C-alpha positions as CSV (number, residue, x, y, z in Angstrom):
1,M,11.6,-18.7,-8.7
2,Y,14.5,-17.3,-10.6
3,P,17.9,-19.1,-10.3
4,G,19.9,-17.9,-7.4
5,I,17.0,-15.7,-6.0
6,S,15.5,-16.8,-2.7
7,R,12.3,-15.6,-1.2
8,Q,14.4,-13.7,1.3
9,Q,15.5,-11.4,-1.5
10,I,12.0,-10.3,-2.2
11,G,10.2,-7.9,0.1
12,C,8.1,-4.8,0.8
13,A,9.3,-1.5,-0.6
14,V,8.5,0.2,2.7
15,L,10.5,-2.2,4.7
16,T,13.5,-2.0,2.4
17,L,13.5,1.8,2.5
18,L,13.6,1.7,6.3
19,L,16.5,-0.7,6.3
20,A,18.3,0.8,3.4
21,P,17.9,4.6,3.7
22,T,20.7,5.3,1.2
23,A,18.3,3.9,-1.5
24,G,20.3,0.7,-2.1
25,Y,18.6,-2.6,-2.1
26,A,20.6,-4.4,0.5
27,M,19.1,-4.9,3.9
28,S,20.2,-6.4,7.2
29,G,19.2,-10.1,7.3
30,M,19.6,-10.7,3.5
31,E,22.4,-13.2,4.2
32,M,20.3,-15.0,6.8
33,P,19.4,-18.6,5.9
34,H,16.1,-18.9,4.0
35,G,13.5,-20.0,6.6
36,G,10.5,-20.4,4.3
37,H,7.1,-19.2,5.5
38,G,7.3,-17.6,8.9
39,K,4.6,-18.2,11.5
40,S,3.1,-15.1,13.2
41,T,3.7,-14.9,16.9
42,S,0.2,-13.2,17.1
43,S,-2.4,-15.7,18.4
44,L,-5.1,-14.1,16.2
45,S,-3.7,-13.3,12.8
46,K,-3.8,-16.1,10.3
47,S,-2.5,-16.6,6.8
48,L,-4.8,-15.8,3.8
49,G,-3.3,-19.0,2.4
50,E,-2.9,-20.1,-1.2
51,P,-3.3,-19.1,-4.0
52,L,-2.9,-15.5,-2.7
53,N,0.2,-16.5,-0.8
54,S,3.1,-18.2,-2.6
55,S,6.6,-19.3,-1.8
56,E,7.6,-15.7,-2.5
57,S,6.8,-12.5,-0.7
58,E,3.2,-11.1,-0.8
59,I,2.4,-7.6,0.5
60,E,0.0,-4.6,0.2
61,I,-3.4,-6.2,-0.6
62,A,-6.6,-4.2,-1.4
63,Y,-10.0,-5.1,-2.6
64,S,-12.8,-4.2,-5.0
65,A,-16.0,-2.7,-3.5
66,D,-17.8,-6.1,-3.8
67,G,-14.9,-8.0,-2.3
68,N,-14.6,-10.4,-5.2
69,T,-11.3,-9.0,-6.6
70,A,-8.0,-8.7,-4.8
71,I,-5.1,-6.6,-6.0
72,F,-1.7,-7.0,-4.3
73,V,2.1,-7.1,-4.7
74,S,4.1,-10.2,-5.3
75,G,7.4,-11.4,-6.4
76,R,6.2,-14.8,-7.5
77,Q,7.2,-16.6,-10.6
78,G,5.9,-14.8,-13.7
79,S,6.8,-11.3,-12.4
80,V,8.7,-9.0,-14.7
81,P,12.5,-9.1,-13.8
82,S,14.2,-5.9,-12.8
83,P,17.7,-5.8,-14.4
84,G,20.6,-5.0,-12.0
85,V,18.8,-5.9,-8.8
86,P,18.3,-9.3,-7.2
87,Y,14.5,-9.0,-6.7
88,H,11.4,-7.4,-8.2
89,F,7.9,-6.2,-7.4
90,D,4.8,-6.6,-9.6
91,I,1.1,-6.0,-9.1
92,W,-1.1,-9.1,-9.3
93,M,-4.9,-9.5,-9.3
94,A,-7.1,-12.4,-8.2
95,R,-10.8,-13.1,-8.6
96,K,-13.1,-14.9,-6.2
97,V,-15.5,-17.5,-7.7
98,K,-18.1,-19.2,-5.5
99,G,-16.3,-18.0,-2.4
100,E,-12.8,-19.3,-3.5
101,W,-9.9,-17.2,-4.6
102,Q,-8.7,-18.2,-8.1
103,A,-5.0,-18.2,-9.3
104,P,-3.7,-14.6,-9.4
105,F,-2.6,-13.1,-12.8
106,N,0.1,-10.6,-13.5
107,L,-0.9,-7.1,-14.7
108,G,1.8,-7.2,-17.3
109,P,2.5,-7.1,-21.0
110,S,0.6,-10.3,-22.0
111,I,-2.7,-9.3,-20.4
112,D,-5.9,-8.6,-22.4
113,P,-6.8,-4.9,-21.8
114,A,-10.4,-6.0,-21.3
115,V,-9.3,-8.1,-18.3
116,G,-6.7,-5.8,-16.7
117,P,-4.2,-3.1,-17.3
118,N,-0.6,-3.6,-18.6
119,I,1.1,-1.7,-15.8
120,N,4.0,-4.0,-14.7
121,T,7.4,-3.1,-16.1
122,S,11.0,-3.7,-15.2
123,A,10.5,-0.9,-12.6
124,W,8.9,-1.7,-9.3
125,E,5.1,-1.4,-9.2
126,L,3.7,-1.3,-5.6
127,E,0.8,-0.2,-3.4
128,P,-2.1,-0.8,-5.7
129,S,-5.8,0.0,-5.0
130,L,-9.0,-0.3,-7.1
131,S,-11.5,2.6,-7.1
132,D,-15.0,2.0,-5.7
133,D,-16.4,1.6,-9.2
134,G,-13.6,-0.7,-10.3
135,N,-12.6,1.5,-13.3
136,V,-9.4,3.0,-11.9
137,I,-6.3,1.6,-10.3
138,Y,-4.0,3.8,-8.3
139,F,-0.4,2.6,-7.6
140,T,3.2,3.7,-7.1
141,R,6.1,3.1,-9.4
142,Y,9.8,3.1,-8.3
143,E,13.1,2.9,-10.1
144,P,14.5,-0.6,-9.3
145,G,17.0,-0.4,-6.4
146,N,16.1,3.2,-5.5
147,L,13.2,3.5,-3.2
148,S,13.5,7.3,-2.9
149,T,12.0,7.6,-6.4
150,G,8.4,6.6,-5.8
151,D,5.8,8.5,-7.9
152,L,2.0,8.0,-8.0
153,Y,0.4,6.6,-11.1
154,V,-3.1,5.9,-12.3
155,T,-4.7,3.7,-15.0
156,Q,-8.3,3.9,-16.1
157,K,-10.8,1.6,-17.8
158,I,-12.7,3.3,-20.5
159,N,-15.4,1.6,-22.6
160,G,-14.4,-1.7,-21.1
161,R,-10.6,-1.5,-21.9
162,W,-7.8,-0.5,-19.6
163,Q,-5.7,2.5,-20.8
164,P,-1.9,3.1,-20.4
165,A,-0.8,4.3,-17.0
166,R,-0.2,8.0,-16.4
167,N,1.8,9.9,-13.8
168,W,-0.5,11.7,-11.4
169,N,1.0,15.0,-12.5
170,E,-0.3,14.4,-16.1
171,V,-3.9,14.0,-15.0
172,P,-6.0,17.3,-14.6
173,E,-8.3,15.9,-12.0
174,L,-5.4,14.9,-9.7
175,P,-3.2,17.2,-7.6
176,H,0.5,17.5,-8.7
177,I,2.0,15.6,-5.8
178,N,4.9,13.9,-7.5
179,T,8.3,15.5,-7.2
180,P,11.6,15.0,-9.1
181,T,13.2,13.8,-5.8
182,G,11.9,11.9,-2.8
183,E,9.1,9.5,-2.6
184,E,5.3,10.0,-2.8
185,H,3.2,6.9,-2.3
186,C,0.0,5.2,-1.3
187,P,-2.6,8.0,-0.7
188,I,-5.8,7.8,1.1
189,I,-8.4,9.6,-1.0
190,A,-10.9,10.9,1.5
191,S,-12.9,12.8,-1.1
192,D,-12.5,14.7,-4.3
193,S,-11.2,17.6,-2.3
194,L,-9.0,15.9,0.4
195,I,-6.2,13.4,-0.1
196,Y,-3.8,12.1,2.6
197,F,-0.5,10.7,1.2
198,N,2.9,9.4,2.3
199,Y,5.8,11.7,1.6
200,Q,9.6,11.2,2.0
201,Q,11.7,14.2,0.8
202,P,15.3,14.8,2.0
203,G,15.5,18.1,4.0
204,V,11.7,18.3,4.2
205,T,10.4,15.2,6.0
206,Q,11.9,13.3,8.9
207,D,11.7,10.0,7.1
208,S,8.4,9.0,5.5
209,D,5.7,11.3,7.0
210,V,2.0,11.6,6.5
211,W,0.8,14.7,4.6
212,K,-2.5,16.0,3.2
213,I,-3.5,18.1,0.2
214,E,-6.9,19.9,-0.1
215,K,-8.8,21.5,-2.9
216,K,-10.4,24.9,-2.1
217,D,-12.5,26.9,-4.6
218,G,-11.6,24.3,-7.3
219,V,-7.8,24.6,-6.8
220,W,-5.5,22.1,-5.1
221,Q,-3.5,23.9,-2.4
222,K,0.0,23.3,-1.2
223,P,0.6,20.0,0.7
224,E,0.8,20.1,4.5
225,S,2.2,17.8,7.1
226,L,-0.1,16.2,9.6
227,G,2.3,17.5,12.3
228,P,4.9,16.3,14.8
229,R,2.5,14.4,17.1
230,L,1.4,11.9,14.4
231,N,4.7,12.0,12.5
232,S,7.8,10.7,14.3
233,P,11.5,10.8,13.4
234,Y,11.0,7.3,12.1
235,R,9.1,5.9,9.1
236,D,5.3,6.7,9.3
237,H,2.9,5.9,6.5
238,M,-0.7,4.9,5.7
239,H,-2.4,2.3,3.6
240,W,-5.5,2.7,1.5
241,T,-8.5,2.2,3.8
242,G,-7.0,3.4,7.1
243,L,-9.2,6.4,7.5
244,S,-12.5,6.3,9.4
245,K,-15.7,7.4,7.8
246,D,-16.0,10.4,10.1
247,G,-12.4,11.4,9.2
248,K,-11.3,11.6,12.8
249,S,-9.2,8.4,13.1
250,L,-6.3,7.3,11.0
251,I,-4.4,4.0,11.0
252,I,-0.7,4.1,10.2
253,T,2.3,1.8,10.0
254,S,5.2,3.1,12.0
255,T,8.7,2.0,13.0
256,R,8.8,4.2,16.1
257,P,10.5,2.2,18.8
258,D,8.8,3.7,21.8
259,M,5.2,4.3,23.0
260,G,4.3,0.6,23.2
261,S,6.1,-0.6,20.1
262,R,6.3,-4.4,19.8
263,G,9.3,-4.1,17.4
264,G,9.9,-3.6,13.7
265,H,6.9,-2.2,11.8
266,D,3.7,-2.0,13.9
267,M,0.2,-0.9,13.2
268,W,-1.0,2.2,15.1
269,I,-4.1,4.5,15.3
270,S,-4.2,8.3,15.7
271,Y,-7.2,10.4,16.7
272,Q,-8.0,14.1,16.0
273,N,-8.6,16.3,19.0
274,P,-11.5,18.8,19.0
275,N,-9.3,21.3,17.3
276,G,-8.7,18.9,14.4
277,E,-5.1,18.2,15.4
278,W,-3.7,14.7,15.0
279,Q,-2.5,13.2,18.3
280,E,0.3,10.7,19.2
281,P,-0.8,7.3,17.9
282,L,-1.7,4.3,20.0
283,N,-0.2,0.9,19.3
284,L,-2.9,-1.6,18.1
285,G,-1.6,-4.2,20.5
286,D,-0.7,-7.8,20.6
287,T,-3.7,-9.1,18.7
288,I,-2.1,-7.9,15.5
289,N,1.4,-6.5,16.3
290,T,4.4,-8.8,16.9
291,A,8.1,-8.5,17.3
292,G,8.3,-9.0,13.6
293,E,7.2,-6.8,10.7
294,D,3.4,-6.0,10.8
295,M,2.7,-3.5,8.0
296,C,0.4,-2.1,5.3
297,W,-2.8,-3.5,6.8
298,T,-6.2,-2.6,5.2
299,F,-9.8,-3.5,5.5
300,T,-12.1,-5.7,3.4
301,P,-15.0,-3.8,1.9
302,D,-17.5,-4.9,4.6
303,G,-15.1,-3.4,7.2
304,K,-15.1,-6.6,9.3
305,T,-11.7,-8.0,8.4
306,F,-8.3,-6.5,8.7
307,T,-5.7,-7.8,6.3
308,G,-2.0,-7.1,5.7
309,S,1.4,-8.6,5.7
310,W,3.6,-10.1,8.3
311,G,7.2,-11.3,8.3
312,P,10.0,-12.1,10.7
313,R,12.0,-9.1,11.9
314,D,14.4,-7.7,9.3
315,S,13.4,-10.3,6.7
316,Y,11.7,-10.5,3.4
317,N,9.6,-13.5,4.2
318,H,6.2,-11.8,4.1
319,D,2.8,-13.4,3.9
320,L,-0.7,-11.9,3.6
321,M,-2.5,-12.3,6.9
322,W,-6.0,-11.5,8.3
323,V,-7.7,-10.9,11.6
324,Q,-11.3,-10.1,12.6
325,K,-11.5,-6.3,13.2
326,D,-13.5,-6.8,16.4
327,N,-10.7,-8.9,17.9
328,V,-8.4,-5.8,17.8
329,P,-9.8,-3.7,20.8
330,L,-8.9,-0.3,19.3
331,L,-10.6,-1.1,16.0
332,K,-14.0,-2.3,17.4
333,N,-15.6,1.1,16.8
334,F,-13.5,2.0,13.7
335,E,-15.6,2.3,10.5
336,P,-13.2,2.5,7.5
337,I,-14.0,4.6,4.4
338,G,-13.8,1.7,2.0
339,P,-12.2,1.7,-1.5
340,P,-11.1,5.1,-2.9
341,P,-13.4,7.1,-5.2
342,N,-12.8,7.3,-8.9
343,L,-11.5,10.9,-9.3
344,L,-11.3,10.5,-13.1
345,T,-15.1,10.3,-13.8
346,V,-15.2,13.7,-15.6
347,N,-12.4,12.6,-17.9
348,K,-14.3,9.3,-18.6
349,K,-17.4,11.2,-19.6
350,K,-15.6,13.4,-22.0
351,F,-14.0,10.4,-23.6
352,S,-17.3,8.5,-23.9
353,D,-18.9,11.6,-25.4
354,G,-16.1,11.7,-28.0
355,K,-14.9,15.1,-26.8
């Protein structure tokens, strides 16, 4: 831990943006006494434990297709400091050996490119996910202290070595989603021609809303909102595997205070009607949601376990948690799509062929 920095000063970018809409980094509760690890008031969710959790904040976990690699965000010791702000966010990776998670390692300047990419900087790197073939990492990068600046980035492993990260707008295979203003983050890649993404743009979205972009006749079209039934005046967003295989159910994190909210961020599910319109979401209920902050939950590759972060209301004390999917009634019949596809396979082939 850095001198003078408590765990309470480290937290999820999504939570911070909600509580600091002017793009500052202060939030209500920052002056609260440090309470250490909070205990979830849900009777079913449990901590993922050490070494994935530490004395600092852990959020936004995703997995490799075989379940033996975890990639997540942490502010633990060894993260790259962000000058001018009292906390920082880095992407960390951990491997499972003989069923046990090993000590996570930072994807920063000292890493061997054969082991992982050097993507952590003094900026904030968040919302990572590994592609289904393990050769691409998608993530979001923010200017420190300004969570209205999120842009999507991608890094690719070619011939066994991780390459420098690139902005999505610089990659021919990916749609130009990033804008000079606002925040674009954490997409769900349904296929090579359909991507859902989270979008916050002053004067365009209500807060953070869920949008989609489609490719037709080989050309990416203009992004479209999923509409006013799914999107509320509050913060609504998705996390990596929250789409069903049939494409008709979508899991979101929302701060909407009505329609069964338990308080703070809750996890919700929305369904398409026969006309393909997304409907008002349903709260996932007390087996996962609490009066605290329940957010950015995603599935393990086998689709049986739901994992995400929980922290006390208006605090930064987040831990990674888990619950069996079948213990959440509205998720019993939900079959998640799994890790996102590698949309850069064409580029990889060209490189391998020396073209």
